[in-house]
N, C-alpha and C positions, 0 to 999 in steps of 0.2 A: 327665482332660480331658473336659468335657461338650460334646457337639456337638448343637446344635439343628437340627431339620429345616428345610429351606428354606421360605419362605412359599409358599402355594399360588398357582398361576398362574391367576388369575381373568380372565375376559374383560373387556377394557376397552371402554367405550362412549363414548369421546371421540375427537375428531378432532385430530390434531397438525399444526401448521403447520411444516413443515421448511424453509420459505423465510424464516424469521424473521431479522432483522438480527443480525449478530454471530455467526451460526452457532448461536444458542440455539434450543432446541426449546420452543415454547410451545403451550399448549392453545388451539385455535380453538373458541370457543363456538358450538354449533349451536342456533339459536333458532327455526328453522322446521321444521314438520312436512314429511315427504315421503311420497309414495304411490307404490306400484308395483303391477304386475299380473303377477306371475310365473305361468308356465304349465308344464305337464308332469305326468307321473304322480305325482311327489312332492308336488304341490299339489292332489291329488284325494283324496277320502274315499269309498271304495267301500263302500256299505251294501247288501248283497244280500238284502233282505227286502221284503215287500209294503207295510209301513207307510210306507216312503219309498224305494221301489225306484229304483235308479239311483246316480248319483255326485254327491256334493257337491264343487263346484269353487271354488277360491279366487278370489274376485271382486276384492277389494281388500286390499292389504297397506299399512296406514297406520302409519308410524313416528312416534311422538310425540317431539318434542324434549325431552330431559331436561336440566334446568338444573343447573349445579354448585352446590355449597354456597355460601351467602352468605358474604362475607368476615367478617362479624361472628361467624360460628360458630366460627372458629379450629379446625377439625377437623384432627387429626394422625393419619395412618395408622400403626397399630402393625404392624410387620413380623412380629411373633411370632404364629404361628398358634395358640399355646396360651394367648394372653392372655385373661383373663376380664373385661376392662374392659367396662362397659355400652356398648351401641351404640344408636344412634337407631332407634326402631321403624320397620319397613319392611314394606309390604304389596304393593309392586309397583303395577301399573296397576289402578285400580278404576273402574268405569263405571256410570253411571246413565242409563237410557234413557227417552225420553218421546215420545209421539205425541199431538198435539192431538186428533185424531179417530181413535182406534185401532179396529181391527176386533177384537172380542173373540174369544178362542179358543172353539171349539165346546165346549159342556158335555157333549154326548153324541154317540156315534157309532153307526153301524149295522154289524154284523158280518154279512156276506153268506154266508160259508162256515162250515159247522159242522166242528169238528175235535175230536179227542181232547184232553183237558186235558194230556196228556203230550207233545203235539206242540209243535214250535217255532212262534213267531209268524209265520213265513213263510207259514203256511197261512191266515192271516186277511187279509181285505180290508176295510179300515175306510173308511167314508165319513162325512163330517161332515153333521150335520143341525141347522140352526139352529132348526127347529121344535120340537125336543125340549128339555125343560128338566130340570135335575137337582134332585131333591128335597133339602131341607135340614131339619135338626132343631134345635130349641132348646127346652129344658125349663126354662131358668132362670126363676125367679119372684121373686128377691130384689131386683130393680131395679138390680143392679150389672152384670149380664152384658149384653153387647151384643144388640140385636135383629137377627136375621138379615136378609139382603137380601130385598127384596120381589120381585115378579115382574119388575120392570123391571131388576133386577140392581143395585140401589143398594148401595154399600159400607156394611157395618154400622158404626154409630157406637159407639165404645168408651167411653173414660173421660169424654167430655163428657156422657154420660147421667147422671153423678153431679152432684147439685145443687151440692156444694162446688166442683166443678171447672168449672162453667159460668160464662163471663164475666158480670159484673154488668151488666144493661142500664142505659143512660143515658136521657136525655130522648128521644133519637132511636132507641132500641133498642140492640141490641148492636153496638158499633163495633169493627171489626178494625183493629188498629194495623198499620202498615207500616214497614219499616226506613226510617230517615231519612237515613242517611249515604250520599252518592254515592261509590261506590268509585273512580271515575275521578279525582275531585277530592280524595279523602281524603289527609290528611297523616299518617296513623297510621304509627307505626313497625312495626306488625304486618304491614303490606303493603309489599312492596318495590317492585313495579311492576305497572301495569295496562296491557295492550295491546289496546285494541278494534280491530277491523278497520275500515279506512277506509270501507268500504261496509256497515257493520253494519246500519244502519236499512233499507237497500234489501234486504239479504239476508233480514232477518226478515220484511219485507213480502212478499217473493216466495216465502217458504217454503210448501211444500205442506202443508196441515193434516194429511194422512195420512203426511207424511214423518217421518223419524226424527231427533230431536235426541239428542245424546250429551254428557254431562258426564263428563270424564275427569280423573283426578288421577294424578300420578306425582311422587314426591318433593315439592318445595315448589311445584310448578306445578299449576294447576287451569285447565282450558279447556273452552269450550263449542264443540261441533262440530255441523255439519249433515251427517249421513251420507246424506241423500237428495239432496244437490246434485250437480252435475256433477263430473267427475273432478278438475278443477283446484281448485274451491272446496271439495271435500270435505276436502282436506288443510289448508286455511286455517281457523284458528280464528275464531269470531265475536268472542269475547273471551277473553283469557288473563290470568290473575292469578298473579303470583309473590309468595309470602310470604317474609318475612325469615328466620325461623327455624322456623316451623311447617310440618310436612308433613301434608297432608290425607290421613288414612288411610282415611276412609270418608265417604260422602255418600248422600243419598236425596232423591227428588223427592216432593212432596206430591201424591198423586193426587186428593185431594178438592178442592183449590183451583186446580189447573192449568186453564188456559184458553188461548184464542188469544193473549191478551196478558198472561198471568200465569203464572209458574212459581216456586214456593217451593222452594228447595234448602237443606237443612241439611247442614253439614259438621262432622266431628269431627277434631281435630288431635292431633299428637304432643305438643303443649304443653298439652293439656287444654282449650284454647279451643274454643268452638263458634261457628260463623258461620252466620247466617241470611242467605241471599242471594236477592233477587228478581231474576231474570235480565233481564227486559225493562226494568225501570226502572234497573237497575244500582246498586241500593242494598242496603245490608247493615247488620246489627247483630251485635254480639258478645254471647255468653252464656257464663257461667262465666269471665268476663274475669279474667285474672291468677289463675286457678285458685282463685277465692274459695269455691267449693263443693267441688270435688274436684280434686286436683293431678295425677292420673295420666292417661296418654294414653288416647285413645278409639279402640278397635279396630272398633267397629260402632255405627251410629246409624241409626234408622228412625223415621219418623212413625208414631204410633199410628193404626191403621186407622180411617178415617172422621173423624179429628180434624183441624180446621183449625189448631190451635195446639200440640198436645201431641206430643212425640216422646220416644223412649227412647234413652239412650246407655249403652253398655257400657264401663266403665273397666277398666283393666288391674289394678286392685287388687281385682277381683272384685265390684264394685258396679254394680248397674243403677239408673239415676237417670232419673226422668221429669221433663222440663223443659217449661216453657211459653214459647214465643217472645215472648209479649206481657207477661211479668212481669219485674220487676226481680230481680236477684240479691241474695242476702243471705248473710252468713257462716252456714254450716250446722253445727248441733250436733245429733247424734242425739237424738230425743225420748225421754223417759223412758217406762217401762212399755211399750216396744215388744215385741210378742210374739216369742218365740223357740221354734222347734220343738224338742221334746225330743230329745236325742241318745241316749237309753237304748236305743232299738231299732236303732241303727246299729252295724255292725261296725267302722267307722272312727271312733273317738271324737274324732279331730282334725278331722273334717269338719263344717263348719257349713252345714246345708242351706239355711236361709232365715231371715235376721234382718231384720226390718222396722225400719229406722232411722227412716223416716217413712212413715205409711200414706196411701193414697189418700183415706181418710176423715178425715184429720186436720183439725182445725178451723183450723189455721194454714195458710191457702192464699193469703196476700197476696203471697208472693214465692217464687222458686225456691229449692229444688227442690219439685216437686209431690209426689213420692214417692221413696223411696230404699230399695233392698233389697240387703243383703249376702248373696250366694249362694255365695261361694267365697273362699278365701285366695289363689287363683291367678288368672291372667289369663283374662278372658272373651274368647274368640276370635271368636265369632259367635253370633247369635240370629236367630230368625225367628218371625213371627206365623202362627198357623194361619189357613186360609182363612175360618173362621167367626168369627175375631177373639176367640176365647174363651181360647186357650191360647198359651203362649210356649215355644218349644224353645230351650234355651241350651246351648252347648258350651264347655268350659273347658280350660285348658292341662293340668290334672291328670287329664284323661281321663274326664270325666263328661258325660253328656247328661241334662239336667234338663227336665222338663215342668212348667210352672207355670201354674196358673189365676190369671193376673195380676190380673184384676178383683176376685177374692176374696182375692188375696195368699196362695195356698195352693200348696205344692209337692205334686205328685201322684205323680211317678215319678222315679227316679234310675237311669240305666243306665250301667255302666262300659264303657270301650273294651276291646278285646282286649289292647292295651298302648299306652302312650304317650298323648299328648293328642289331643283332637279339635280340628279346625281349622275345619270348615265344617258347615253344617246347612241343610236346606230341607224344606218340606212338599210332599206331592203336591197337585195341584189340588183334589182332593175331601177333603183333610184326613185320609185314612185311614192314610197312611204318612209316615214321616220318613226322610230320607236324612242320613247323616253321613259325613264323610271325615276322615282324620287321619294321625297319625304311624305307624300300624300298616300303612300302604300299602293299606288296605282301604276300600271303600265299604260301609257297612252299611245294611240296610233294617230299620226298626222299625215295628211295627204299633201305632198309637195305640189302636185299638179293642180289640185283644187284649192290649195291654200286654206285648209280648215282642219279641225279636229274630226276624225272619223269615228273613233270609239275609245272608250276607257275600259281597262281590263282589270277588274277587282279580283282578288284572290290571295294577295300577300297580307300578312298581319304585322308587318313592320316595313322599314324603308327598303326600297328596291335598289340594289347596289350594282347590278349589271344586267344588260339586255343584249341579245344577239339573235340574228336570223340564222336558220339552218339552211345553207345554200343547196344542200343535197335533197331538200324536201320543199323546194320552191319552184314555181313556174310563173307564167304571166298572169295568173289569176288566183292561185292558191299559194299560201305562205305558211311556213312553219317557223315559229320563233320561240325562244325560251327566256326565262328570267330567274335570277336568284336574288335573295335579299337577306337582311339581318334577322329574319325569322327562321333562318336555316333551311328554307324551302327552295326546291327547284320546281318551277312551273313550266309546262309546255303548252303552247297555244297553236291552234290552226285557224287561220284567217282567210276568208273568202269574201269577195266583194258582194256576195248575195246572201250571206249567212247571218248577218247582224240582227240581234233582237230589236224589235221595234220599241222605242222609248214610250213609256206610259203616257207622257204628256202629249204625244203625237198620235195616240191611238185613234183619235176621232178625226185626224186630219187626212187629207188626201196624200197618198204617197207620191213623191216626186219621181220624175222619169230618171232612169238610171243612166241615160245617155245625154241628159241635159247638163249644162254647166252654168251656175249662177254665181257671179263674182261676190266675194264676201265684202260686206260693208261694215262700218264700225258700230252702228247701232244694233245691239243684240236683239232688241225687241222687234226691230223692223227687218232683220236679216232673213232672207229666204234660205240662205245657206244653212242656217242652224236648224231649219225645218226639215232638211234632208238628212237621211241617215245612211244612205247607200253611197258607195264610192264608184267613180268611173275610172276603171283601170286603162281605158283606151286613150286617155289624155296623156300628153307628154310634157316634159319640162319646158318645151317651147311655148306652151300655152300661157305660161305665167311670166315670160320674159318681158321686160319693158313696162310692167304695170306699176312700178314704183313701190314705195314702202307702205306696208300695212301693219298697224298695231291692232292685234286681234283681241277681243274681249274674253273674259272667263266664261266658259260655257257651263250652264247649269247641268247637274247630273241627271235631272229629270228630262232634259231635252237632248241627251247624248246617248247613243247606243252603247250597250255593254256587251263584252265578249267574255264568256266563261272559259277557264282553262280546260284542256282535255286531260291533264295530269297534274297533280299537286302532291308533293311528298317532302317531309323533313329528311334530309340526306346527310346531315352532319350535326355535331354537337356544338359547333361554333358558328357565328355569323358568316355568311357566304360573301365572297369578294370578287369572284371571276367566273366566267362561263365561256366555253368555246365549243364549236362543232367541227368534227372531222368526219371523213367519209366512213370510217369504221367505228367511231366512238363519240361520246360526249365527254368533255373534260370540265370538271368543276374544281374550284379551289375555295378554301375558307380563309378567314382572317388570321388563323393561327397555325397554318402550315400544312394542312391536309390537301393533297391533290389527288383527285379520284378520277379514274377512267372508267366510263360506263360503256360496255360493248353494245353495239346496236344488235337488234334481233338478227339471228343468223340468216334467216330467209331473205330479209331486206338487204343484208350485206351481199349475199350471193347474187341477187337480182341486179343490184347496182353495178356489180363488177362484170356481169355478162352482157348487159345491154350496151 
C-alpha cells in the first residue's frame, strides 16, 4: 500500500462568507484595496549607521485586492504535491513608479571624515552636493553605440541612432502614433473589465507634479495608484483593469516620453501578449497579438533607454526581442546567415551564448520584430540596462549572468551562479558594479570594470527575488543596496571598496594592490584575479572594451570575500517580490498583494532636502 503525503497547507488569501443561504460556504470576492498603519517595534527597521542613521518606520500598509481566476480559465487544483503539471507563470506584485517632476538623486557626495579602508561605513558622514557632477566615458566611434548624457543629464539615445530604426519622416516630419482603442469602451475578449474611479479626472488634475504615481500588477489585475494622495484616496485606484486570461508579469514606464499629461506603459503577459497603454488618454494597443511573433510568456520588459518607441522583452524560451510600438506585427521566421558565436571555446557544449535571429542592422525593418536574439535554452528571469545605455545584464534560469553589448550584438562575459538559477539583476548608479540574486540564497556583487566576482553576500534563508541600489545613499566609492526574498526578509547592505572581509583561504597570501588590474583568465587555479578580494573603483567601462568574450569559472566560497548585511528583518507574512527606493521612503511588495511604504529617518530626509 502506497501512502501519499498530505497536500501542503498554504495560506489562503480569500474571504469566506459563512452567512450564505442554505448553510453553503461561498467565496466573497474582495474587489477593493485596503490600507492600514500598523505601529510598534515589529514595524520598524533599525539601521545604526551614519548613512541613514535612525529608524525606518512603516508609514502605509496597502493591500491590493487580488482577483480570482476568470471563469473561462477552468483551473482545477491538483491536491497532489508531487504533481508536475505546468502551472501558470506567477511573479507576485510588480510595481512601476513615476514622478512628473522628480528630484534626481545626487551624483556625488562629500565625505567629511577620513577613516581606514578596513573600517565600517559607520565612520563616514556623507553629504549630498548637487554642484558636483560625475564624469562619464564613451569611446565608441562606430555610430551604433549611444552618445552619453550631456551636462544637462539627458538620457542617452540608444537604438534610434541607427538609421534603419529611425521612423521615416512624412510631410510634417516624424509623426508619433498613439494607441487608438479606448480601453474603457473596448469590447475585446482580452480585457474582462475596466473600473475607472468616479472622480478620475479630478484626481489627475489635483495630483502634485512631484507626487508619486504607481502602476501595480498582481495576477490578472493591473491598477494605477496615487501614492502621494491622502490616506483614503491612496488605497483607491485611479483605474483598474482586469484581464480575461492574461496575467501581467512585468511592466515599465517610458521615461523619455512621460509628461504632465502623458505616460506610456508597456506590459508583458503570461499569454505572450504585449500591451501598450497610455494612462491619461486611457487608450491601448496590443503587440504580438495572438503570439504571432513569439508564443512564450514574458518575464521582463523594459523600454530601450532614450527611445520613444523601442522596447525589449524577455521571453521564457530564452529569446530577447526588440519591438517597436508603432510597427505592425508580422509572422517571424529567423533570418538566414544570422551570426552564431562559436562554441569551441566553451566548456558547456550544450550552451548557446548568442544567436542573432534578426539583427538590429537588418534591412527588413518594416514590421516587428526589430531584432531577435536567442541567448539561452532556459527562461530569462530578468535583465537590466547599464546606466550608460551600452550594455545589458541578463540572468537566466540555468544560472548564468550574461553581459551583452547589445548595440553591437556581442556577448562579452558569462558568469555562473554558485548553484541554481539567477532570479534578479541590477546595475549600480555609476555602472561599475552589478548585483544578482537567485536560488543560491546569495546576493552577488560583480565588477564590470574588472570582469570578476567581487563578493558574495549571505544573509537570506531562501531565494532572493529582487535586488536594488539606493541611489540616494551612493557615491563614487560607497554604495547602499537592498534585497528581498522568499524568506520574507528585507536586507540592507553597505558596500565600500575597502571594507570586504578577507577570505580565510587567502589569509596567508599577500594582499594585492588596490590600484592594480589583472585580467581574468579561464583557469581558476592559476588566476591571479581570484586571489584579489578588493575592487578598483577607479577603473571605467573603457578598460574592458575590445577584450573579447570571457567565460568565467565558478569561484569557491573559501576564495571569495563575504559582505554581511547591516540590517535584516522579516517584514511580511508572505514571500517578497519587489523592492524600490525613493528619496523619502523604501517601498516593498509581497507576492500576495501587500505594498508597504517605509519612511526614511526624519533627520536623514531633512538633510537630503536642504543640501
